[in-house]
SEZAGU-439261 format. One record per residue (C-alpha): residue number from 0; residue in three letters; y, z, x. Coordinates in steps of 0.5 Angstrom, whole numbers. Example, Ala and Ser with C-alpha at 12.3 -4.5 7.8 and 13.67 -1.06 7.14 Angstrom:
<nodes>
- 0  ALA  -9  16  25
- 1  SER  -2  14  27
</nodes>
This chain:
<nodes>
- 0  MET  29  55  10
- 1  PRO  34  59  16
- 2  ILE  41  56  16
- 3  ASN  42  53  22
- 4  THR  48  58  24
- 5  ALA  51  52  30
- 6  VAL  50  47  24
- 7  GLU  54  51  19
- 8  ALA  60  52  25
- 9  VAL  61  45  25
- 10  GLN  61  44  18
- 11  HIS  66  49  18
- 12  TRP  71  47  24
- 13  VAL  71  39  21
- 14  ASN  73  42  14
- 15  THR  79  47  17
- 16  THR  81  42  22
- 17  TYR  82  36  17
- 18  ALA  82  40  10
- 19  GLU  90  37  9
- 20  VAL  88  30  12
- 21  SER  88  25  6
- 22  ASP  81  21  4
- 23  TYR  77  26  8
- 24  VAL  72  29  3
- 25  PRO  71  36  5
- 26  ILE  63  38  6
- 27  ALA  58  43  4
- 28  GLU  57  49  10
- 29  ASP  50  50  9
- 30  GLY  48  49  16
- 31  SER  44  43  13
- 32  PRO  45  36  19
- 33  GLY  45  31  14
- 34  GLN  49  25  12
- 35  GLN  55  29  9
- 36  THR  56  32  16
- 37  MET  56  25  19
- 38  PHE  61  22  15
- 39  ALA  66  28  15
- 40  LEU  65  27  22
- 41  THR  66  20  22
- 42  ARG  73  20  18
- 43  ALA  75  26  23
- 44  LEU  74  21  29
- 45  GLN  77  16  25
- 46  HIS  84  20  24
- 47  GLU  84  22  31
- 48  LEU  83  16  33
- 49  GLY  89  14  29
- 50  ILE  86  11  22
- 51  THR  90  12  16
- 52  ALA  85  9  10
- 53  LEU  78  13  12
- 54  ALA  71  12  11
- 55  ASP  63  14  11
- 56  ASN  62  8  15
- 57  PHE  63  8  23
- 58  GLY  64  1  22
- 59  SER  68  -5  26
- 60  THR  74  -2  25
- 61  THR  72  5  27
- 62  LEU  68  2  34
- 63  ALA  73  -3  36
- 64  LYS  80  3  36
- 65  LEU  74  7  39
- 66  THR  73  2  45
- 67  ALA  80  1  46
- 68  HIS  82  9  47
- 69  GLY  75  8  52
- 70  PRO  69  13  53
- 71  ILE  70  21  51
- 72  GLY  68  25  57
- 73  PRO  71  30  63
- 74  SER  77  26  63
- 75  GLU  78  26  56
- 76  THR  85  30  53
- 77  ASN  84  31  45
- 78  ALA  80  36  44
- 79  ASN  77  35  38
- 80  LEU  74  28  40
- 81  ILE  70  32  44
- 82  LYS  69  37  38
- 83  ILE  66  31  34
- 84  VAL  61  29  40
- 85  GLN  59  36  40
- 86  GLY  58  37  33
- 87  GLY  55  30  33
- 88  ALA  49  33  38
- 89  THR  49  39  34
- 90  CYS  47  36  28
- 91  LYS  42  32  32
- 92  GLY  39  37  35
- 93  TYR  42  37  42
- 94  ASP  44  43  45
- 95  PRO  52  42  48
- 96  GLY  54  48  48
- 97  ALA  59  52  45
- 98  LEU  64  48  39
- 99  ASN  70  49  44
- 100  GLY  73  42  46
- 101  VAL  71  43  53
- 102  PHE  67  36  56
- 103  GLY  62  40  61
- 104  THR  55  40  63
- 105  ALA  53  42  56
- 106  THR  56  37  52
- 107  ALA  54  32  59
- 108  GLY  46  34  58
- 109  ALA  45  34  51
- 110  VAL  48  26  50
- 111  ALA  44  25  57
- 112  ALA  38  27  52
- 113  LEU  40  22  46
- 114  MET  41  17  51
- 115  THR  34  18  54
- 116  ASP  30  18  48
- 117  ALA  34  12  46
- 118  GLY  32  8  52
- 119  LEU  39  8  55
- 120  ALA  37  13  61
- 121  ASP  39  7  66
- 122  ARG  47  7  62
- 123  ILE  46  15  63
- 124  ASP  55  16  67
- 125  GLY  57  23  64
- 126  THR  61  20  59
- 127  VAL  60  17  51
- 128  ALA  60  10  51
- 129  PRO  64  8  44
- 130  LYS  57  5  41
- 131  VAL  53  12  43
- 132  CYS  58  15  39
- 133  LYS  57  10  33
- 134  ALA  50  12  34
- 135  LEU  51  20  35
- 136  LEU  55  21  29
- 137  SER  49  17  25
- 138  VAL  43  19  22
- 139  ASP  38  16  25
- 140  ALA  33  19  29
- 141  TYR  32  18  36
- 142  THR  25  22  37
- 143  LEU  18  19  35
- 144  ALA  18  21  27
- 145  ALA  10  24  24
- 146  ASP  9  17  21
- 147  GLY  12  13  27
- 148  SER  8  9  32
- 149  PRO  9  10  39
- 150  GLN  8  3  41
- 151  LEU  14  1  36
- 152  ARG  18  7  39
- 153  ALA  17  3  46
- 154  ALA  19  -3  43
- 155  GLN  25  1  39
- 156  GLN  28  3  48
- 157  TRP  27  -3  50
- 158  LEU  30  -7  45
- 159  ASN  36  -1  47
- 160  SER  35  -3  54
- 161  ARG  37  -10  54
- 162  TYR  41  -12  49
- 163  LEU  46  -6  48
- 164  ASN  52  -11  52
- 165  ARG  52  -16  45
- 166  SER  57  -15  41
- 167  ALA  53  -16  35
- 168  PHE  47  -10  37
- 169  PHE  47  -2  36
- 170  VAL  44  3  39
- 171  LEU  37  2  34
- 172  PRO  34  9  31
- 173  CYS  27  10  37
- 174  ASP  23  13  31
- 175  GLY  17  9  32
- 176  ARG  18  6  24
- 177  ARG  18  -1  21
- 178  SER  25  -2  17
- 179  ARG  29  -8  15
- 180  ASN  34  -7  20
- 181  LEU  30  -7  26
- 182  LEU  27  -13  24
- 183  THR  34  -17  24
- 184  THR  34  -13  30
- 185  LEU  29  -17  33
- 186  ILE  32  -24  31
- 187  PHE  38  -22  34
- 188  ALA  34  -21  40
- 189  VAL  30  -28  39
- 190  GLN  37  -31  38
- 191  TYR  40  -29  44
- 192  GLU  34  -31  49
- 193  GLY  34  -38  45
- 194  GLY  41  -39  48
- 195  LEU  44  -37  43
- 196  THR  52  -35  44
- 197  ASP  54  -28  41
- 198  ALA  58  -32  36
- 199  GLN  53  -36  34
- 200  ALA  48  -30  33
- 201  ASN  48  -27  26
- 202  GLY  40  -24  25
- 203  ASN  38  -30  20
- 204  PHE  32  -34  22
- 205  GLY  36  -40  21
- 206  PRO  36  -48  24
- 207  LEU  38  -45  31
- 208  THR  33  -40  32
- 209  GLN  28  -44  30
- 210  ALA  30  -49  35
- 211  GLY  31  -43  40
- 212  VAL  24  -41  39
- 213  LYS  21  -48  40
- 214  ALA  24  -49  46
- 215  LYS  23  -43  50
- 216  GLY  19  -38  46
- 217  LEU  12  -41  46
- 218  ILE  8  -36  49
- 219  LYS  0  -36  50
- 220  ALA  -5  -33  55
- 221  GLY  -2  -32  62
- 222  SER  6  -32  60
- 223  SER  10  -25  61
- 224  GLY  17  -23  61
- 225  PRO  22  -22  55
- 226  TRP  19  -27  50
- 227  VAL  12  -24  51
- 228  ARG  15  -16  50
- 229  LEU  19  -19  44
- 230  PHE  12  -22  41
- 231  SER  8  -16  41
- 232  ALA  14  -12  38
- 233  VAL  15  -16  32
- 234  LEU  7  -16  31
- 235  THR  7  -8  33
- 236  HIS  13  -9  27
- 237  TYR  9  -12  23
- 238  PRO  3  -9  23
- 239  ALA  -2  -13  27
- 240  ALA  -3  -9  32
- 241  GLN  -1  -3  36
- 242  ARG  1  -5  42
- 243  PHE  7  -6  47
- 244  THR  7  -10  54
- 245  GLY  10  -15  57
- 246  ASP  4  -19  59
- 247  PHE  0  -23  55
- 248  ASP  -7  -22  56
- 249  GLU  -13  -22  53
- 250  ALA  -12  -17  47
- 251  LEU  -5  -20  45
- 252  ALA  -8  -26  44
- 253  ALA  -14  -22  40
- 254  ASP  -8  -19  36
- 255  ALA  -4  -25  35
- 256  ARG  -11  -29  32
- 257  ALA  -13  -23  28
- 258  LEU  -5  -24  25
- 259  GLN  -6  -32  24
- 260  THR  -14  -31  21
- 261  PHE  -9  -25  15
- 262  CYS  -4  -31  15
- 263  HIS  -8  -37  14
- 264  LEU  -5  -40  21
- 265  THR  -8  -44  26
- 266  GLU  -12  -39  30
- 267  ASN  -10  -40  37
- 268  GLY  -9  -34  40
- 269  GLU  -3  -36  41
- 270  GLY  5  -34  40
- 271  ASP  6  -42  37
- 272  PHE  12  -43  33
- 273  PRO  8  -42  26
- 274  THR  7  -36  28
- 275  TRP  13  -34  30
- 276  ALA  16  -36  22
- 277  SER  11  -32  20
- 278  LEU  13  -25  23
- 279  LEU  20  -26  23
- 280  ILE  21  -28  15
- 281  SER  17  -28  9
- 282  THR  18  -36  8
- 283  GLY  14  -37  15
- 284  ASP  14  -44  17
- 285  GLN  16  -47  11
- 286  ALA  13  -54  14
- 287  ARG  7  -52  14
- 288  PRO  2  -55  9
- 289  GLY  0  -52  2
- 290  THR  -6  -53  -2
- 291  ALA  -3  -50  -8
- 292  ALA  4  -50  -13
- 293  ASP  7  -47  -18
- 294  THR  11  -51  -23
- 295  ILE  15  -52  -30
- 296  ASP  13  -58  -31
- 297  GLU  7  -60  -35
- 298  VAL  2  -63  -31
- 299  THR  1  -70  -34
- 300  ALA  -4  -75  -31
- 301  ALA  1  -79  -27
- 302  ARG  4  -72  -24
- 303  ALA  -4  -70  -23
- 304  GLN  -4  -76  -18
- 305  THR  2  -74  -15
- 306  LEU  -1  -67  -14
- 307  ARG  -8  -69  -11
- 308  ALA  -4  -74  -6
- 309  ALA  1  -70  -3
- 310  GLY  -6  -66  -2
- 311  TYR  -5  -60  -8
- 312  ARG  -11  -57  -11
- 313  THR  -9  -50  -14
- 314  ILE  -4  -51  -19
- 315  GLY  0  -45  -22
- 316  ARG  2  -46  -29
- 317  TYR  5  -41  -35
- 318  LEU  2  -38  -41
- 319  THR  8  -38  -45
- 320  ASN  16  -40  -46
- 321  VAL  21  -34  -46
- 322  GLU  23  -33  -52
- 323  GLY  30  -34  -54
- 324  THR  31  -39  -48
- 325  SER  31  -47  -48
- 326  LEU  27  -48  -42
- 327  ASP  20  -51  -43
- 328  LYS  15  -49  -39
- 329  LYS  8  -47  -42
- 330  ILE  2  -50  -41
- 331  LYS  1  -56  -47
- 332  PRO  -4  -59  -51
- 333  GLY  -9  -63  -47
- 334  GLU  -6  -60  -40
- 335  LEU  -11  -56  -38
- 336  ALA  -17  -62  -39
- 337  THR  -12  -67  -35
- 338  MET  -12  -62  -29
- 339  ALA  -19  -62  -30
- 340  ALA  -20  -69  -31
- 341  ASN  -16  -71  -24
- 342  GLY  -20  -64  -20
- 343  LEU  -14  -60  -21
- 344  SER  -16  -52  -21
- 345  LEU  -11  -47  -25
- 346  PHE  -8  -40  -24
- 347  PRO  -5  -38  -30
- 348  ILE  2  -35  -30
- 349  TYR  4  -30  -34
- 350  GLN  12  -29  -35
- 351  THR  17  -27  -41
- 352  PHE  24  -24  -38
- 353  ALA  21  -20  -33
- 354  ASP  27  -20  -28
- 355  SER  31  -13  -28
- 356  ALA  27  -6  -28
- 357  SER  29  -5  -36
- 358  TYR  24  -10  -38
- 359  PHE  18  -6  -35
- 360  SER  15  0  -38
- 361  TRP  7  2  -40
- 362  ASN  8  -1  -47
- 363  GLN  11  -7  -45
- 364  GLY  5  -9  -40
- 365  TYR  0  -8  -46
- 366  THR  4  -12  -50
- 367  ASP  4  -17  -45
- 368  ALA  -3  -17  -44
- 369  LEU  -5  -17  -51
- 370  THR  -1  -24  -51
- 371  ALA  -3  -27  -44
- 372  HIS  -11  -25  -46
- 373  ASP  -10  -29  -52
- 374  VAL  -6  -35  -51
- 375  ALA  -10  -36  -45
- 376  LEU  -17  -35  -50
- 377  GLY  -13  -41  -55
- 378  HIS  -13  -45  -48
- 379  GLY  -20  -44  -46
- 380  ILE  -19  -41  -40
- 381  ASP  -26  -38  -39
- 382  ALA  -28  -31  -38
- 383  GLY  -26  -28  -30
- 384  ALA  -21  -31  -30
- 385  VAL  -15  -28  -26
- 386  ILE  -8  -28  -31
- 387  TYR  -1  -27  -25
- 388  PHE  3  -22  -29
- 389  ALA  11  -24  -26
- 390  VAL  15  -18  -23
- 391  ASP  21  -24  -21
- 392  TYR  27  -18  -18
- 393  ASP  28  -14  -12
- 394  ALA  25  -9  -14
- 395  THR  26  -2  -11
- 396  ASP  21  2  -9
- 397  THR  24  7  -14
- 398  ASP  22  2  -20
- 399  VAL  16  0  -18
- 400  THR  14  8  -18
- 401  GLN  17  9  -25
- 402  ARG  17  3  -29
- 403  VAL  12  -3  -25
- 404  ILE  6  1  -24
- 405  PRO  6  4  -31
- 406  HIS  8  -4  -34
- 407  PHE  1  -6  -29
- 408  LEU  -3  0  -32
- 409  GLY  -1  -2  -40
- 410  VAL  -3  -9  -37
- 411  GLU  -10  -6  -35
- 412  ALA  -11  -2  -42
- 413  GLY  -9  -8  -46
- 414  LEU  -13  -12  -43
- 415  ARG  -19  -8  -43
- 416  GLN  -17  -7  -51
- 417  ARG  -19  -15  -51
- 418  GLY  -26  -13  -48
- 419  GLY  -24  -14  -40
- 420  ARG  -25  -22  -41
- 421  TYR  -19  -23  -35
- 422  ALA  -17  -19  -30
- 423  HIS  -10  -19  -28
- 424  GLY  -6  -20  -21
- 425  VAL  1  -20  -20
- 426  TYR  7  -24  -17
- 427  GLY  12  -21  -14
- 428  ALA  15  -19  -7
- 429  ARG  11  -17  -1
- 430  ASN  12  -9  -3
- 431  VAL  11  -10  -10
- 432  CYS  5  -14  -9
- 433  SER  3  -8  -4
- 434  ARG  4  -2  -8
- 435  LEU  0  -4  -14
- 436  ALA  -6  -7  -10
- 437  ALA  -6  1  -7
- 438  GLU  -4  4  -14
- 439  ALA  -5  -1  -21
- 440  PHE  -11  -4  -21
- 441  PRO  -9  -13  -20
- 442  ARG  -15  -17  -17
- 443  TRP  -11  -22  -13
- 444  SER  -3  -23  -11
- 445  PHE  1  -28  -12
- 446  VAL  8  -27  -6
- 447  SER  14  -29  -7
- 448  GLY  15  -30  -1
- 449  ILE  20  -36  -2
- 450  THR  25  -30  -4
- 451  SER  26  -28  4
- 452  GLY  32  -25  3
- 453  TRP  29  -20  -2
- 454  THR  29  -12  1
- 455  GLY  22  -12  -2
- 456  ASN  20  -18  3
- 457  VAL  23  -16  9
- 458  ALA  20  -12  14
- 459  TYR  13  -11  9
- 460  PRO  7  -15  12
- 461  LEU  3  -19  6
- 462  PRO  -1  -15  2
- 463  GLY  -8  -14  4
- 464  ASN  -10  -18  -3
- 465  TRP  -5  -24  -3
- 466  ALA  -8  -31  -5
- 467  TYR  -3  -35  -6
- 468  ASP  4  -34  -3
- 469  GLN  10  -38  -5
- 470  ILE  14  -41  1
- 471  SER  19  -47  -2
- 472  THR  21  -51  -7
- 473  ILE  21  -59  -6
- 474  ARG  20  -65  -10
- 475  ILE  14  -70  -10
- 476  GLY  13  -76  -13
- 477  GLY  18  -81  -17
- 478  GLY  21  -83  -24
- 479  SER  15  -80  -29
- 480  ALA  10  -78  -24
- 481  GLY  15  -74  -21
- 482  LEU  15  -66  -21
- 483  GLU  18  -60  -18
- 484  ILE  14  -55  -15
- 485  ASP  14  -48  -11
- 486  LYS  9  -50  -5
- 487  CYS  4  -44  -4
- 488  VAL  -2  -43  2
- 489  GLN  -7  -41  -1
- 490  ARG  -12  -37  2
- 491  THR  -19  -38  3
- 492  GLY  -24  -34  0
- 493  THR  -20  -31  -5
- 494  ASP  -18  -34  -12
- 495  ALA  -20  -40  -13
- 496  GLY  -17  -42  -20
- 497  GLU  -20  -44  -25
- 498  PRO  -24  -52  -24
- 499  ALA  -26  -52  -32
- 500  PHE  -24  -49  -38
- 501  GLY  -29  -47  -44
- 502  SER  -35  -47  -41
- 503  ALA  -42  -43  -43
- 504  ALA  -44  -37  -40
- 505  THR  -50  -38  -35
- 506  PRO  -58  -38  -38
- 507  LEU  -61  -32  -36
- 508  ALA  -66  -36  -33
- 509  ASP  -62  -40  -28
- 510  TYR  -57  -33  -27
- 511  LEU  -64  -30  -24
- 512  ASP  -65  -35  -19
- 513  TRP  -57  -35  -17
- 514  LEU  -59  -28  -16
- 515  ASP  -66  -29  -12
- 516  ARG  -62  -35  -8
- 517  LEU  -56  -28  -6
- 518  HIS  -62  -24  -4
- 519  ASP  -64  -29  1
- 520  LEU  -58  -31  3
- 521  ALA  -56  -22  4
- 522  VAL  -64  -23  8
- 523  ALA  -60  -28  13
- 524  TYR  -55  -24  14
- 525  ASP  -58  -18  16
- 526  ARG  -53  -13  16
- 527  GLY  -55  -7  12
- 528  ALA  -59  -7  6
- 529  PRO  -59  -13  2
- 530  ALA  -58  -11  -5
- 531  GLU  -51  -8  -3
- 532  ARG  -49  -14  0
- 533  VAL  -51  -18  -6
- 534  LEU  -47  -12  -11
- 535  GLU  -41  -13  -7
- 536  TYR  -41  -20  -7
- 537  LEU  -41  -20  -15
- 538  ARG  -36  -15  -15
- 539  ALA  -32  -19  -12
- 540  GLY  -31  -23  -17
- 541  ARG  -27  -19  -20
- 542  TYR  -27  -12  -20
- 543  ASP  -28  -10  -13
- 544  ASN  -21  -7  -13
- 545  TRP  -18  -1  -9
- 546  GLN  -21  4  -14
- 547  ASN  -28  1  -15
- 548  ARG  -28  3  -7
- 549  ARG  -26  9  -8
- 550  LEU  -31  10  -13
- 551  ALA  -36  6  -9
- 552  GLY  -35  4  -1
- 553  GLY  -32  -2  1
- 554  THR  -35  -9  1
- 555  ASP  -37  -13  8
- 556  ALA  -32  -19  7
- 557  GLY  -37  -23  13
- 558  PHE  -43  -24  7
- 559  ILE  -37  -25  3
- 560  ALA  -35  -31  7
- 561  HIS  -42  -33  9
- 562  VAL  -44  -33  2
- 563  ASP  -38  -37  1
- 564  ALA  -40  -42  6
- 565  THR  -46  -45  4
- 566  GLY  -42  -47  -3
- 567  LEU  -45  -43  -7
- 568  ALA  -43  -43  -14
- 569  ARG  -41  -36  -17
- 570  VAL  -44  -35  -24
- 571  ARG  -39  -31  -28
- 572  THR  -42  -29  -34
- 573  TYR  -49  -30  -36
- 574  ARG  -52  -30  -43
- 575  ASP  -56  -25  -45
- 576  PRO  -62  -27  -50
- 577  VAL  -63  -21  -53
- 578  ALA  -57  -18  -54
- 579  GLY  -53  -25  -55
- 580  VAL  -46  -23  -51
- 581  ASP  -44  -25  -45
- 582  VAL  -44  -20  -40
- 583  ASP  -39  -20  -35
- 584  VAL  -44  -21  -28
- 585  SER  -38  -18  -23
- 586  ARG  -38  -11  -28
- 587  PHE  -45  -10  -27
- 588  GLY  -45  -11  -19
- 589  SER  -40  -6  -19
- 590  ALA  -42  0  -23
- 591  THR  -49  -2  -21
- 592  LEU  -47  -2  -13
- 593  ALA  -43  6  -15
- 594  LEU  -50  9  -18
- 595  LEU  -54  6  -13
- 596  ARG  -48  9  -7
- 597  ALA  -46  16  -12
- 598  PRO  -53  18  -16
- 599  ALA  -51  22  -21
- 600  GLN  -55  28  -18
- 601  ALA  -51  27  -11
- 602  VAL  -43  25  -14
- 603  PRO  -44  28  -22
- 604  GLY  -40  23  -26
- 605  ARG  -37  18  -21
- 606  GLY  -44  13  -22
- 607  ASP  -42  14  -29
- 608  PHE  -35  13  -28
- 609  ALA  -35  6  -25
- 610  GLY  -39  4  -30
- 611  TRP  -40  7  -38
- 612  GLY  -35  13  -36
- 613  GLY  -29  8  -34
- 614  ASP  -30  4  -40
- 615  LEU  -30  9  -45
- 616  ILE  -24  13  -43
- 617  ALA  -21  6  -43
- 618  PHE  -24  6  -51
- 619  TYR  -22  13  -52
- 620  GLY  -15  10  -50
- 621  GLY  -16  4  -54
- 622  TRP  -17  9  -60
- 623  ARG  -11  13  -58
- 624  PHE  -5  8  -57
- 625  THR  -7  3  -63
- 626  GLU  -11  7  -69
- 627  PRO  -9  15  -68
- 628  ALA  -10  16  -75
- 629  THR  -17  13  -76
- 630  PRO  -22  19  -75
- 631  ALA  -25  19  -68
- 632  ARG  -33  18  -71
- 633  ASP  -31  13  -75
- 634  TYR  -27  8  -70
- 635  CYS  -33  10  -65
- 636  ALA  -38  7  -71
- 637  ALA  -34  1  -72
- 638  LYS  -32  -2  -65
- 639  LEU  -36  2  -60
- 640  ALA  -42  -2  -57
- 641  THR  -41  -8  -63
- 642  SER  -40  -16  -61
- 643  GLU  -35  -17  -68
- 644  ILE  -29  -14  -64
- 645  PRO  -26  -14  -57
- 646  ALA  -25  -8  -54
- 647  ALA  -26  -3  -48
- 648  LEU  -34  -2  -50
- 649  ASP  -36  -7  -54
- 650  LEU  -44  -9  -54
- 651  ALA  -42  -14  -47
- 652  GLY  -39  -8  -44
- 653  LEU  -45  -3  -46
- 654  VAL  -50  -8  -44
- 655  ALA  -47  -9  -37
- 656  ASP  -47  -2  -36
- 657  VAL  -54  0  -39
- 658  ASP  -57  -5  -35
- 659  ALA  -53  -3  -29
- 660  TYR  -56  5  -30
- 661  HIS  -63  1  -30
- 662  ALA  -61  -3  -24
- 663  ALA  -59  2  -20
- 664  THR  -65  6  -21
- 665  ALA  -69  0  -20
- 666  LEU  -66  -1  -13
- 667  ALA  -66  6  -10
- 668  ALA  -74  6  -11
- 669  GLY  -74  0  -7
- 670  GLY  -75  -6  -12
- 671  THR  -70  -13  -12
- 672  LEU  -65  -14  -16
- 673  GLY  -68  -21  -19
- 674  GLY  -74  -17  -19
- 675  HIS  -72  -12  -23
- 676  LEU  -69  -17  -28
- 677  ARG  -74  -20  -28
- 678  ALA  -79  -15  -31
- 679  THR  -74  -12  -35
- 680  ASP  -76  -10  -42
- 681  ARG  -69  -12  -45
- 682  GLY  -71  -10  -52
- 683  THR  -72  -2  -50
- 684  ARG  -65  -2  -46
- 685  TYR  -61  2  -50
- 686  LEU  -68  6  -51
- 687  ARG  -69  8  -44
- 688  PHE  -62  9  -42
- 689  TYR  -61  15  -47
- 690  ARG  -68  18  -45
- 691  GLY  -67  17  -38
- 692  ARG  -59  19  -37
- 693  PHE  -58  24  -42
- 694  GLY  -66  26  -45
- 695  SER  -65  24  -52
- 696  ASP  -61  29  -53
- 697  PRO  -54  28  -57
- 698  ASN  -52  34  -55
- 699  ALA  -53  32  -48
- 700  ALA  -49  25  -48
- 701  ALA  -44  28  -51
- 702  THR  -42  34  -47
- 703  ALA  -42  28  -41
- 704  ALA  -37  24  -45
- 705  GLN  -34  30  -45
- 706  SER  -35  31  -38
- 707  ILE  -32  24  -36
- 708  LEU  -26  25  -41
- 709  VAL  -24  33  -38
- 710  GLY  -27  34  -33
- 711  THR  -23  37  -27
- 712  GLY  -30  37  -21
- 713  ASP  -28  31  -19
- 714  ASN  -21  30  -15
- 715  ILE  -22  22  -15
- 716  LEU  -25  22  -22
- 717  THR  -19  25  -24
- 718  ALA  -13  21  -22
- 719  ALA  -17  15  -24
- 720  ARG  -17  17  -31
- 721  ALA  -10  19  -30
- 722  LEU  -9  12  -29
- 723  LEU  -13  9  -35
- 724  LEU  -9  15  -40
- 725  ARG  -2  13  -36
- 726  GLY  0  11  -43
- 727  LEU  -1  17  -47
- 728  ALA  4  22  -49
- 729  ASP  -1  27  -49
- 730  PRO  -8  25  -45
- 731  PRO  -13  30  -46
- 732  THR  -13  36  -42
- 733  SER  -19  40  -46
- 734  VAL  -24  39  -51
- 735  ASP  -21  40  -58
- 736  GLU  -24  38  -65
- 737  GLN  -21  31  -64
- 738  LEU  -24  30  -58
- 739  ARG  -30  33  -59
- 740  GLN  -31  28  -65
- 741  PHE  -30  23  -61
- 742  CYS  -35  25  -56
- 743  ARG  -40  26  -61
- 744  GLY  -38  19  -64
- 745  PHE  -40  16  -57
- 746  ALA  -47  20  -58
- 747  ASP  -48  18  -65
- 748  ARG  -47  10  -63
- 749  LEU  -53  11  -57
- 750  ALA  -58  15  -61
- 751  THR  -57  9  -66
- 752  LEU  -59  3  -61
- 753  ALA  -64  8  -58
- 754  GLU  -67  9  -65
- 755  THR  -66  1  -67
- 756  GLU  -71  0  -61
- 757  GLN  -76  5  -63
- 758  LEU  -77  2  -69
- 759  GLN  -77  -5  -67
- 760  LEU  -82  -2  -61
- 761  LYS  -87  1  -66
- 762  ARG  -86  -6  -71
- 763  ARG  -88  -10  -64
- 764  GLU  -95  -5  -64
- 765  VAL  -96  -5  -69
- 766  SER  -96  -13  -70
</nodes>
C-alpha cells in the first residue's frame, strides 16, 4: 500500500527530535500509523512534561503531569507539545494541517472532529484536555468499525459524554465493538449511577455495586433515564439486542425477555437484579437456584439425599483421577447405582491436567477420547451420553486456534474410532465454548462462569449450545452427608444427564411406536413437513452440531420443546433384530435429514457426507492414525461393517447410514418414517443400497468413495473433511494407489454384504 507521507513526516520528526533522550525508542519511518508510533509520541510527551523514566503507557503519572500543565491550545508556548498533538491527530486520520507547532484553525478542527466522533461535541472549547490528549495518543478508533454496531457506538459516545469528568473514566473507543474494556466501563457507570464515589468505584461487580443496582437500577416498562440507557447499552454489548435507548418501551422489554429466556432467568421483561447480574458478570446472580452441580466428592447415599434436599438433580462427576496427584475425584464403584437409586442423573467429566496451552494437541485429544470412552463404558454409562472434556484455564484466542480446536478435533476422531458411542462436550470459558461450538463439533457446553475474571468470560455471551453454567462454590449438608459442590444452572431442553446405567437398547417394535407418536406430534404442531420435524428431533439427540446444520439446515427448536413438554422419553438406540446391533437413532436421523434435504442429484455428496461419507472419512482417518502399516483392503475387510471391533464405520454405523438412504428415498416419495421402517425388508438393506446408490457396480462405489475423500467440488464438504482429518500430517489430496486400494476395500465390503443378502434371498425364494 502507498506510504502515508504525513505519518512518515511525524515519525521522522519524533525520531529526530528525541533521538538523544534516554528511554526514547526509535521507530520505523514507514508511514504506518500503528502502535509503535503512538508509543513514541507518548514518550515524547512524557519528556516534554519533565518525566525522566519514559514508558509506552499513558498512565496516571503522565495524566497527572499533563493535568498540572493544563490543556494544550492556542496559547501553548511549547511548540513540541503542539507537534505531539498534531502528530497524534495525523496518525488517527484527522488533518491538523502542517506539523509546525502552531495551534491554528486546522489543528483545532482536527481535535474537534475527534471529539465529535467520541461523543464529546458539547465539550469542544478549542483546546486539548488531558483525557482527550490520552485518547489522541491511543490506538483506539472513534469511527464505526466495519464489524461494529452503530447502536453500540451510540452507547459508547453517550458514556463518554456523561462520565468523562469521573476520575477513573477515560475516553472510550467509539468503534461499535464489544470489548472487556467496554464492559468494565459499563460497570463503572453502574457504580456511578448507584451512588458510589470516585474512591469507591473500581469496575468490579462487588457488594456495593450490587446494592446500588438493587436500590436504584430496577427498571421496567415506562422507566426512562440513565439506568435505562445503561441497561440497553449492556444488552447491546451482550449482544441480545441492537438498540440503544433511554426509554423502556415494549421493544426493550422484548429484548430483555429474549435474554432472560436464553440465560434461564425469570422471563418478566424487566431490568431486575438477576438480569443486570447476568449482563455484567459471568457468574450472574450467584444466589439464584441451581438444579445441577459438579463435585470431586463421592456421592454416597447420605450425600445423595443432601443433594436431593437442596434441589439438585443432575451431578457432574469425574471419570478419572489425574495421574501423579493425590486428589481422588473419580467415580467410585457402585456410586452411579447409588445416584440412580436416589433420583440423581450424571453428566460425566473428563479432566486430567488441561490447565495450560501446552497440554492441548490433536494427539492428546485423541488419546483422551479413547480413555474417556473406555472408562465410561466400564461404568456402564449408556450410549448417547455426552462426556465433557475440560479446558481449565483462561485460553487466549490464539491458544484456542492453535491448540484447543485441534485437541477437540482429536477428541471427535477418538470417539468416532471407538464407534461413536458417546458424544463430546466442552467445559471452559464462554469464548472457548463458543469457538469450539462453531469449529469442533461439541454437542453441549459446560461453562465455567465461576471464573469471572478470565478474559474468556469477560465481555463474551454464553455460547449458543450451553447446557450447564457453573456459578458458585458452596458447601451443603453436614458431617458425612456434607460435600462441596460447584452450583450450576442447568438449561432446560439441553443435556438432561444420565438417569440410568447399563440400559438395554429399545426393542424395534417399541421404537417404531415411538416414531409414530413423534409423527402425530409433528402433525399437531403443524409447522412444515412432519417428517422433517421428526428427523430434526432425532438428530437433536446428539448430532445437532454446527457441522450437521451446515450440511442439512437448522432445527425447529419449537418442536423440540413441544415434544419435551409432553414428557415423551427420548429413544437413543434400538436393537435391530436382523443385524443384531444397537443402532444410534440420532445418527440415523442426521443422515436421513441430510439426504432428504440434499439429495444426490441436487447436491452431489453432501447428503452422503452426513451419513456413510462422513463415517468413511473418519474410518479412513482411523486406519491412517492407528494402523497405517496394515494394507488398506485388509483393514477394510477386517474392520469395516463388523460388530466385533468398534470403529467409525462399524456394523451399527453402516446400518444407520444404509437405513437412512432408504428412509430418505421413501420420505421423498411421500411416506412416513414409521410406515417406511415397518414395511422395509431389513434382510435386503445392503443389496438395495448397493443397487440404488451405486448401481451394483463396485467401480461406482469406489469412485464415490474417492470423491468423498479427495473431491473438491463442494467447499462445505472440503472444509468438513479437513476437520475430520486434522490430525493427519499428510491428508489425501489426490487418488494415489494407497487411497485407491482403500476405496476398493470399501466397495469390496459393500459388494460382499450385498452378495450375502442376495444368496439368502434366493434361498428364501426356493424354500
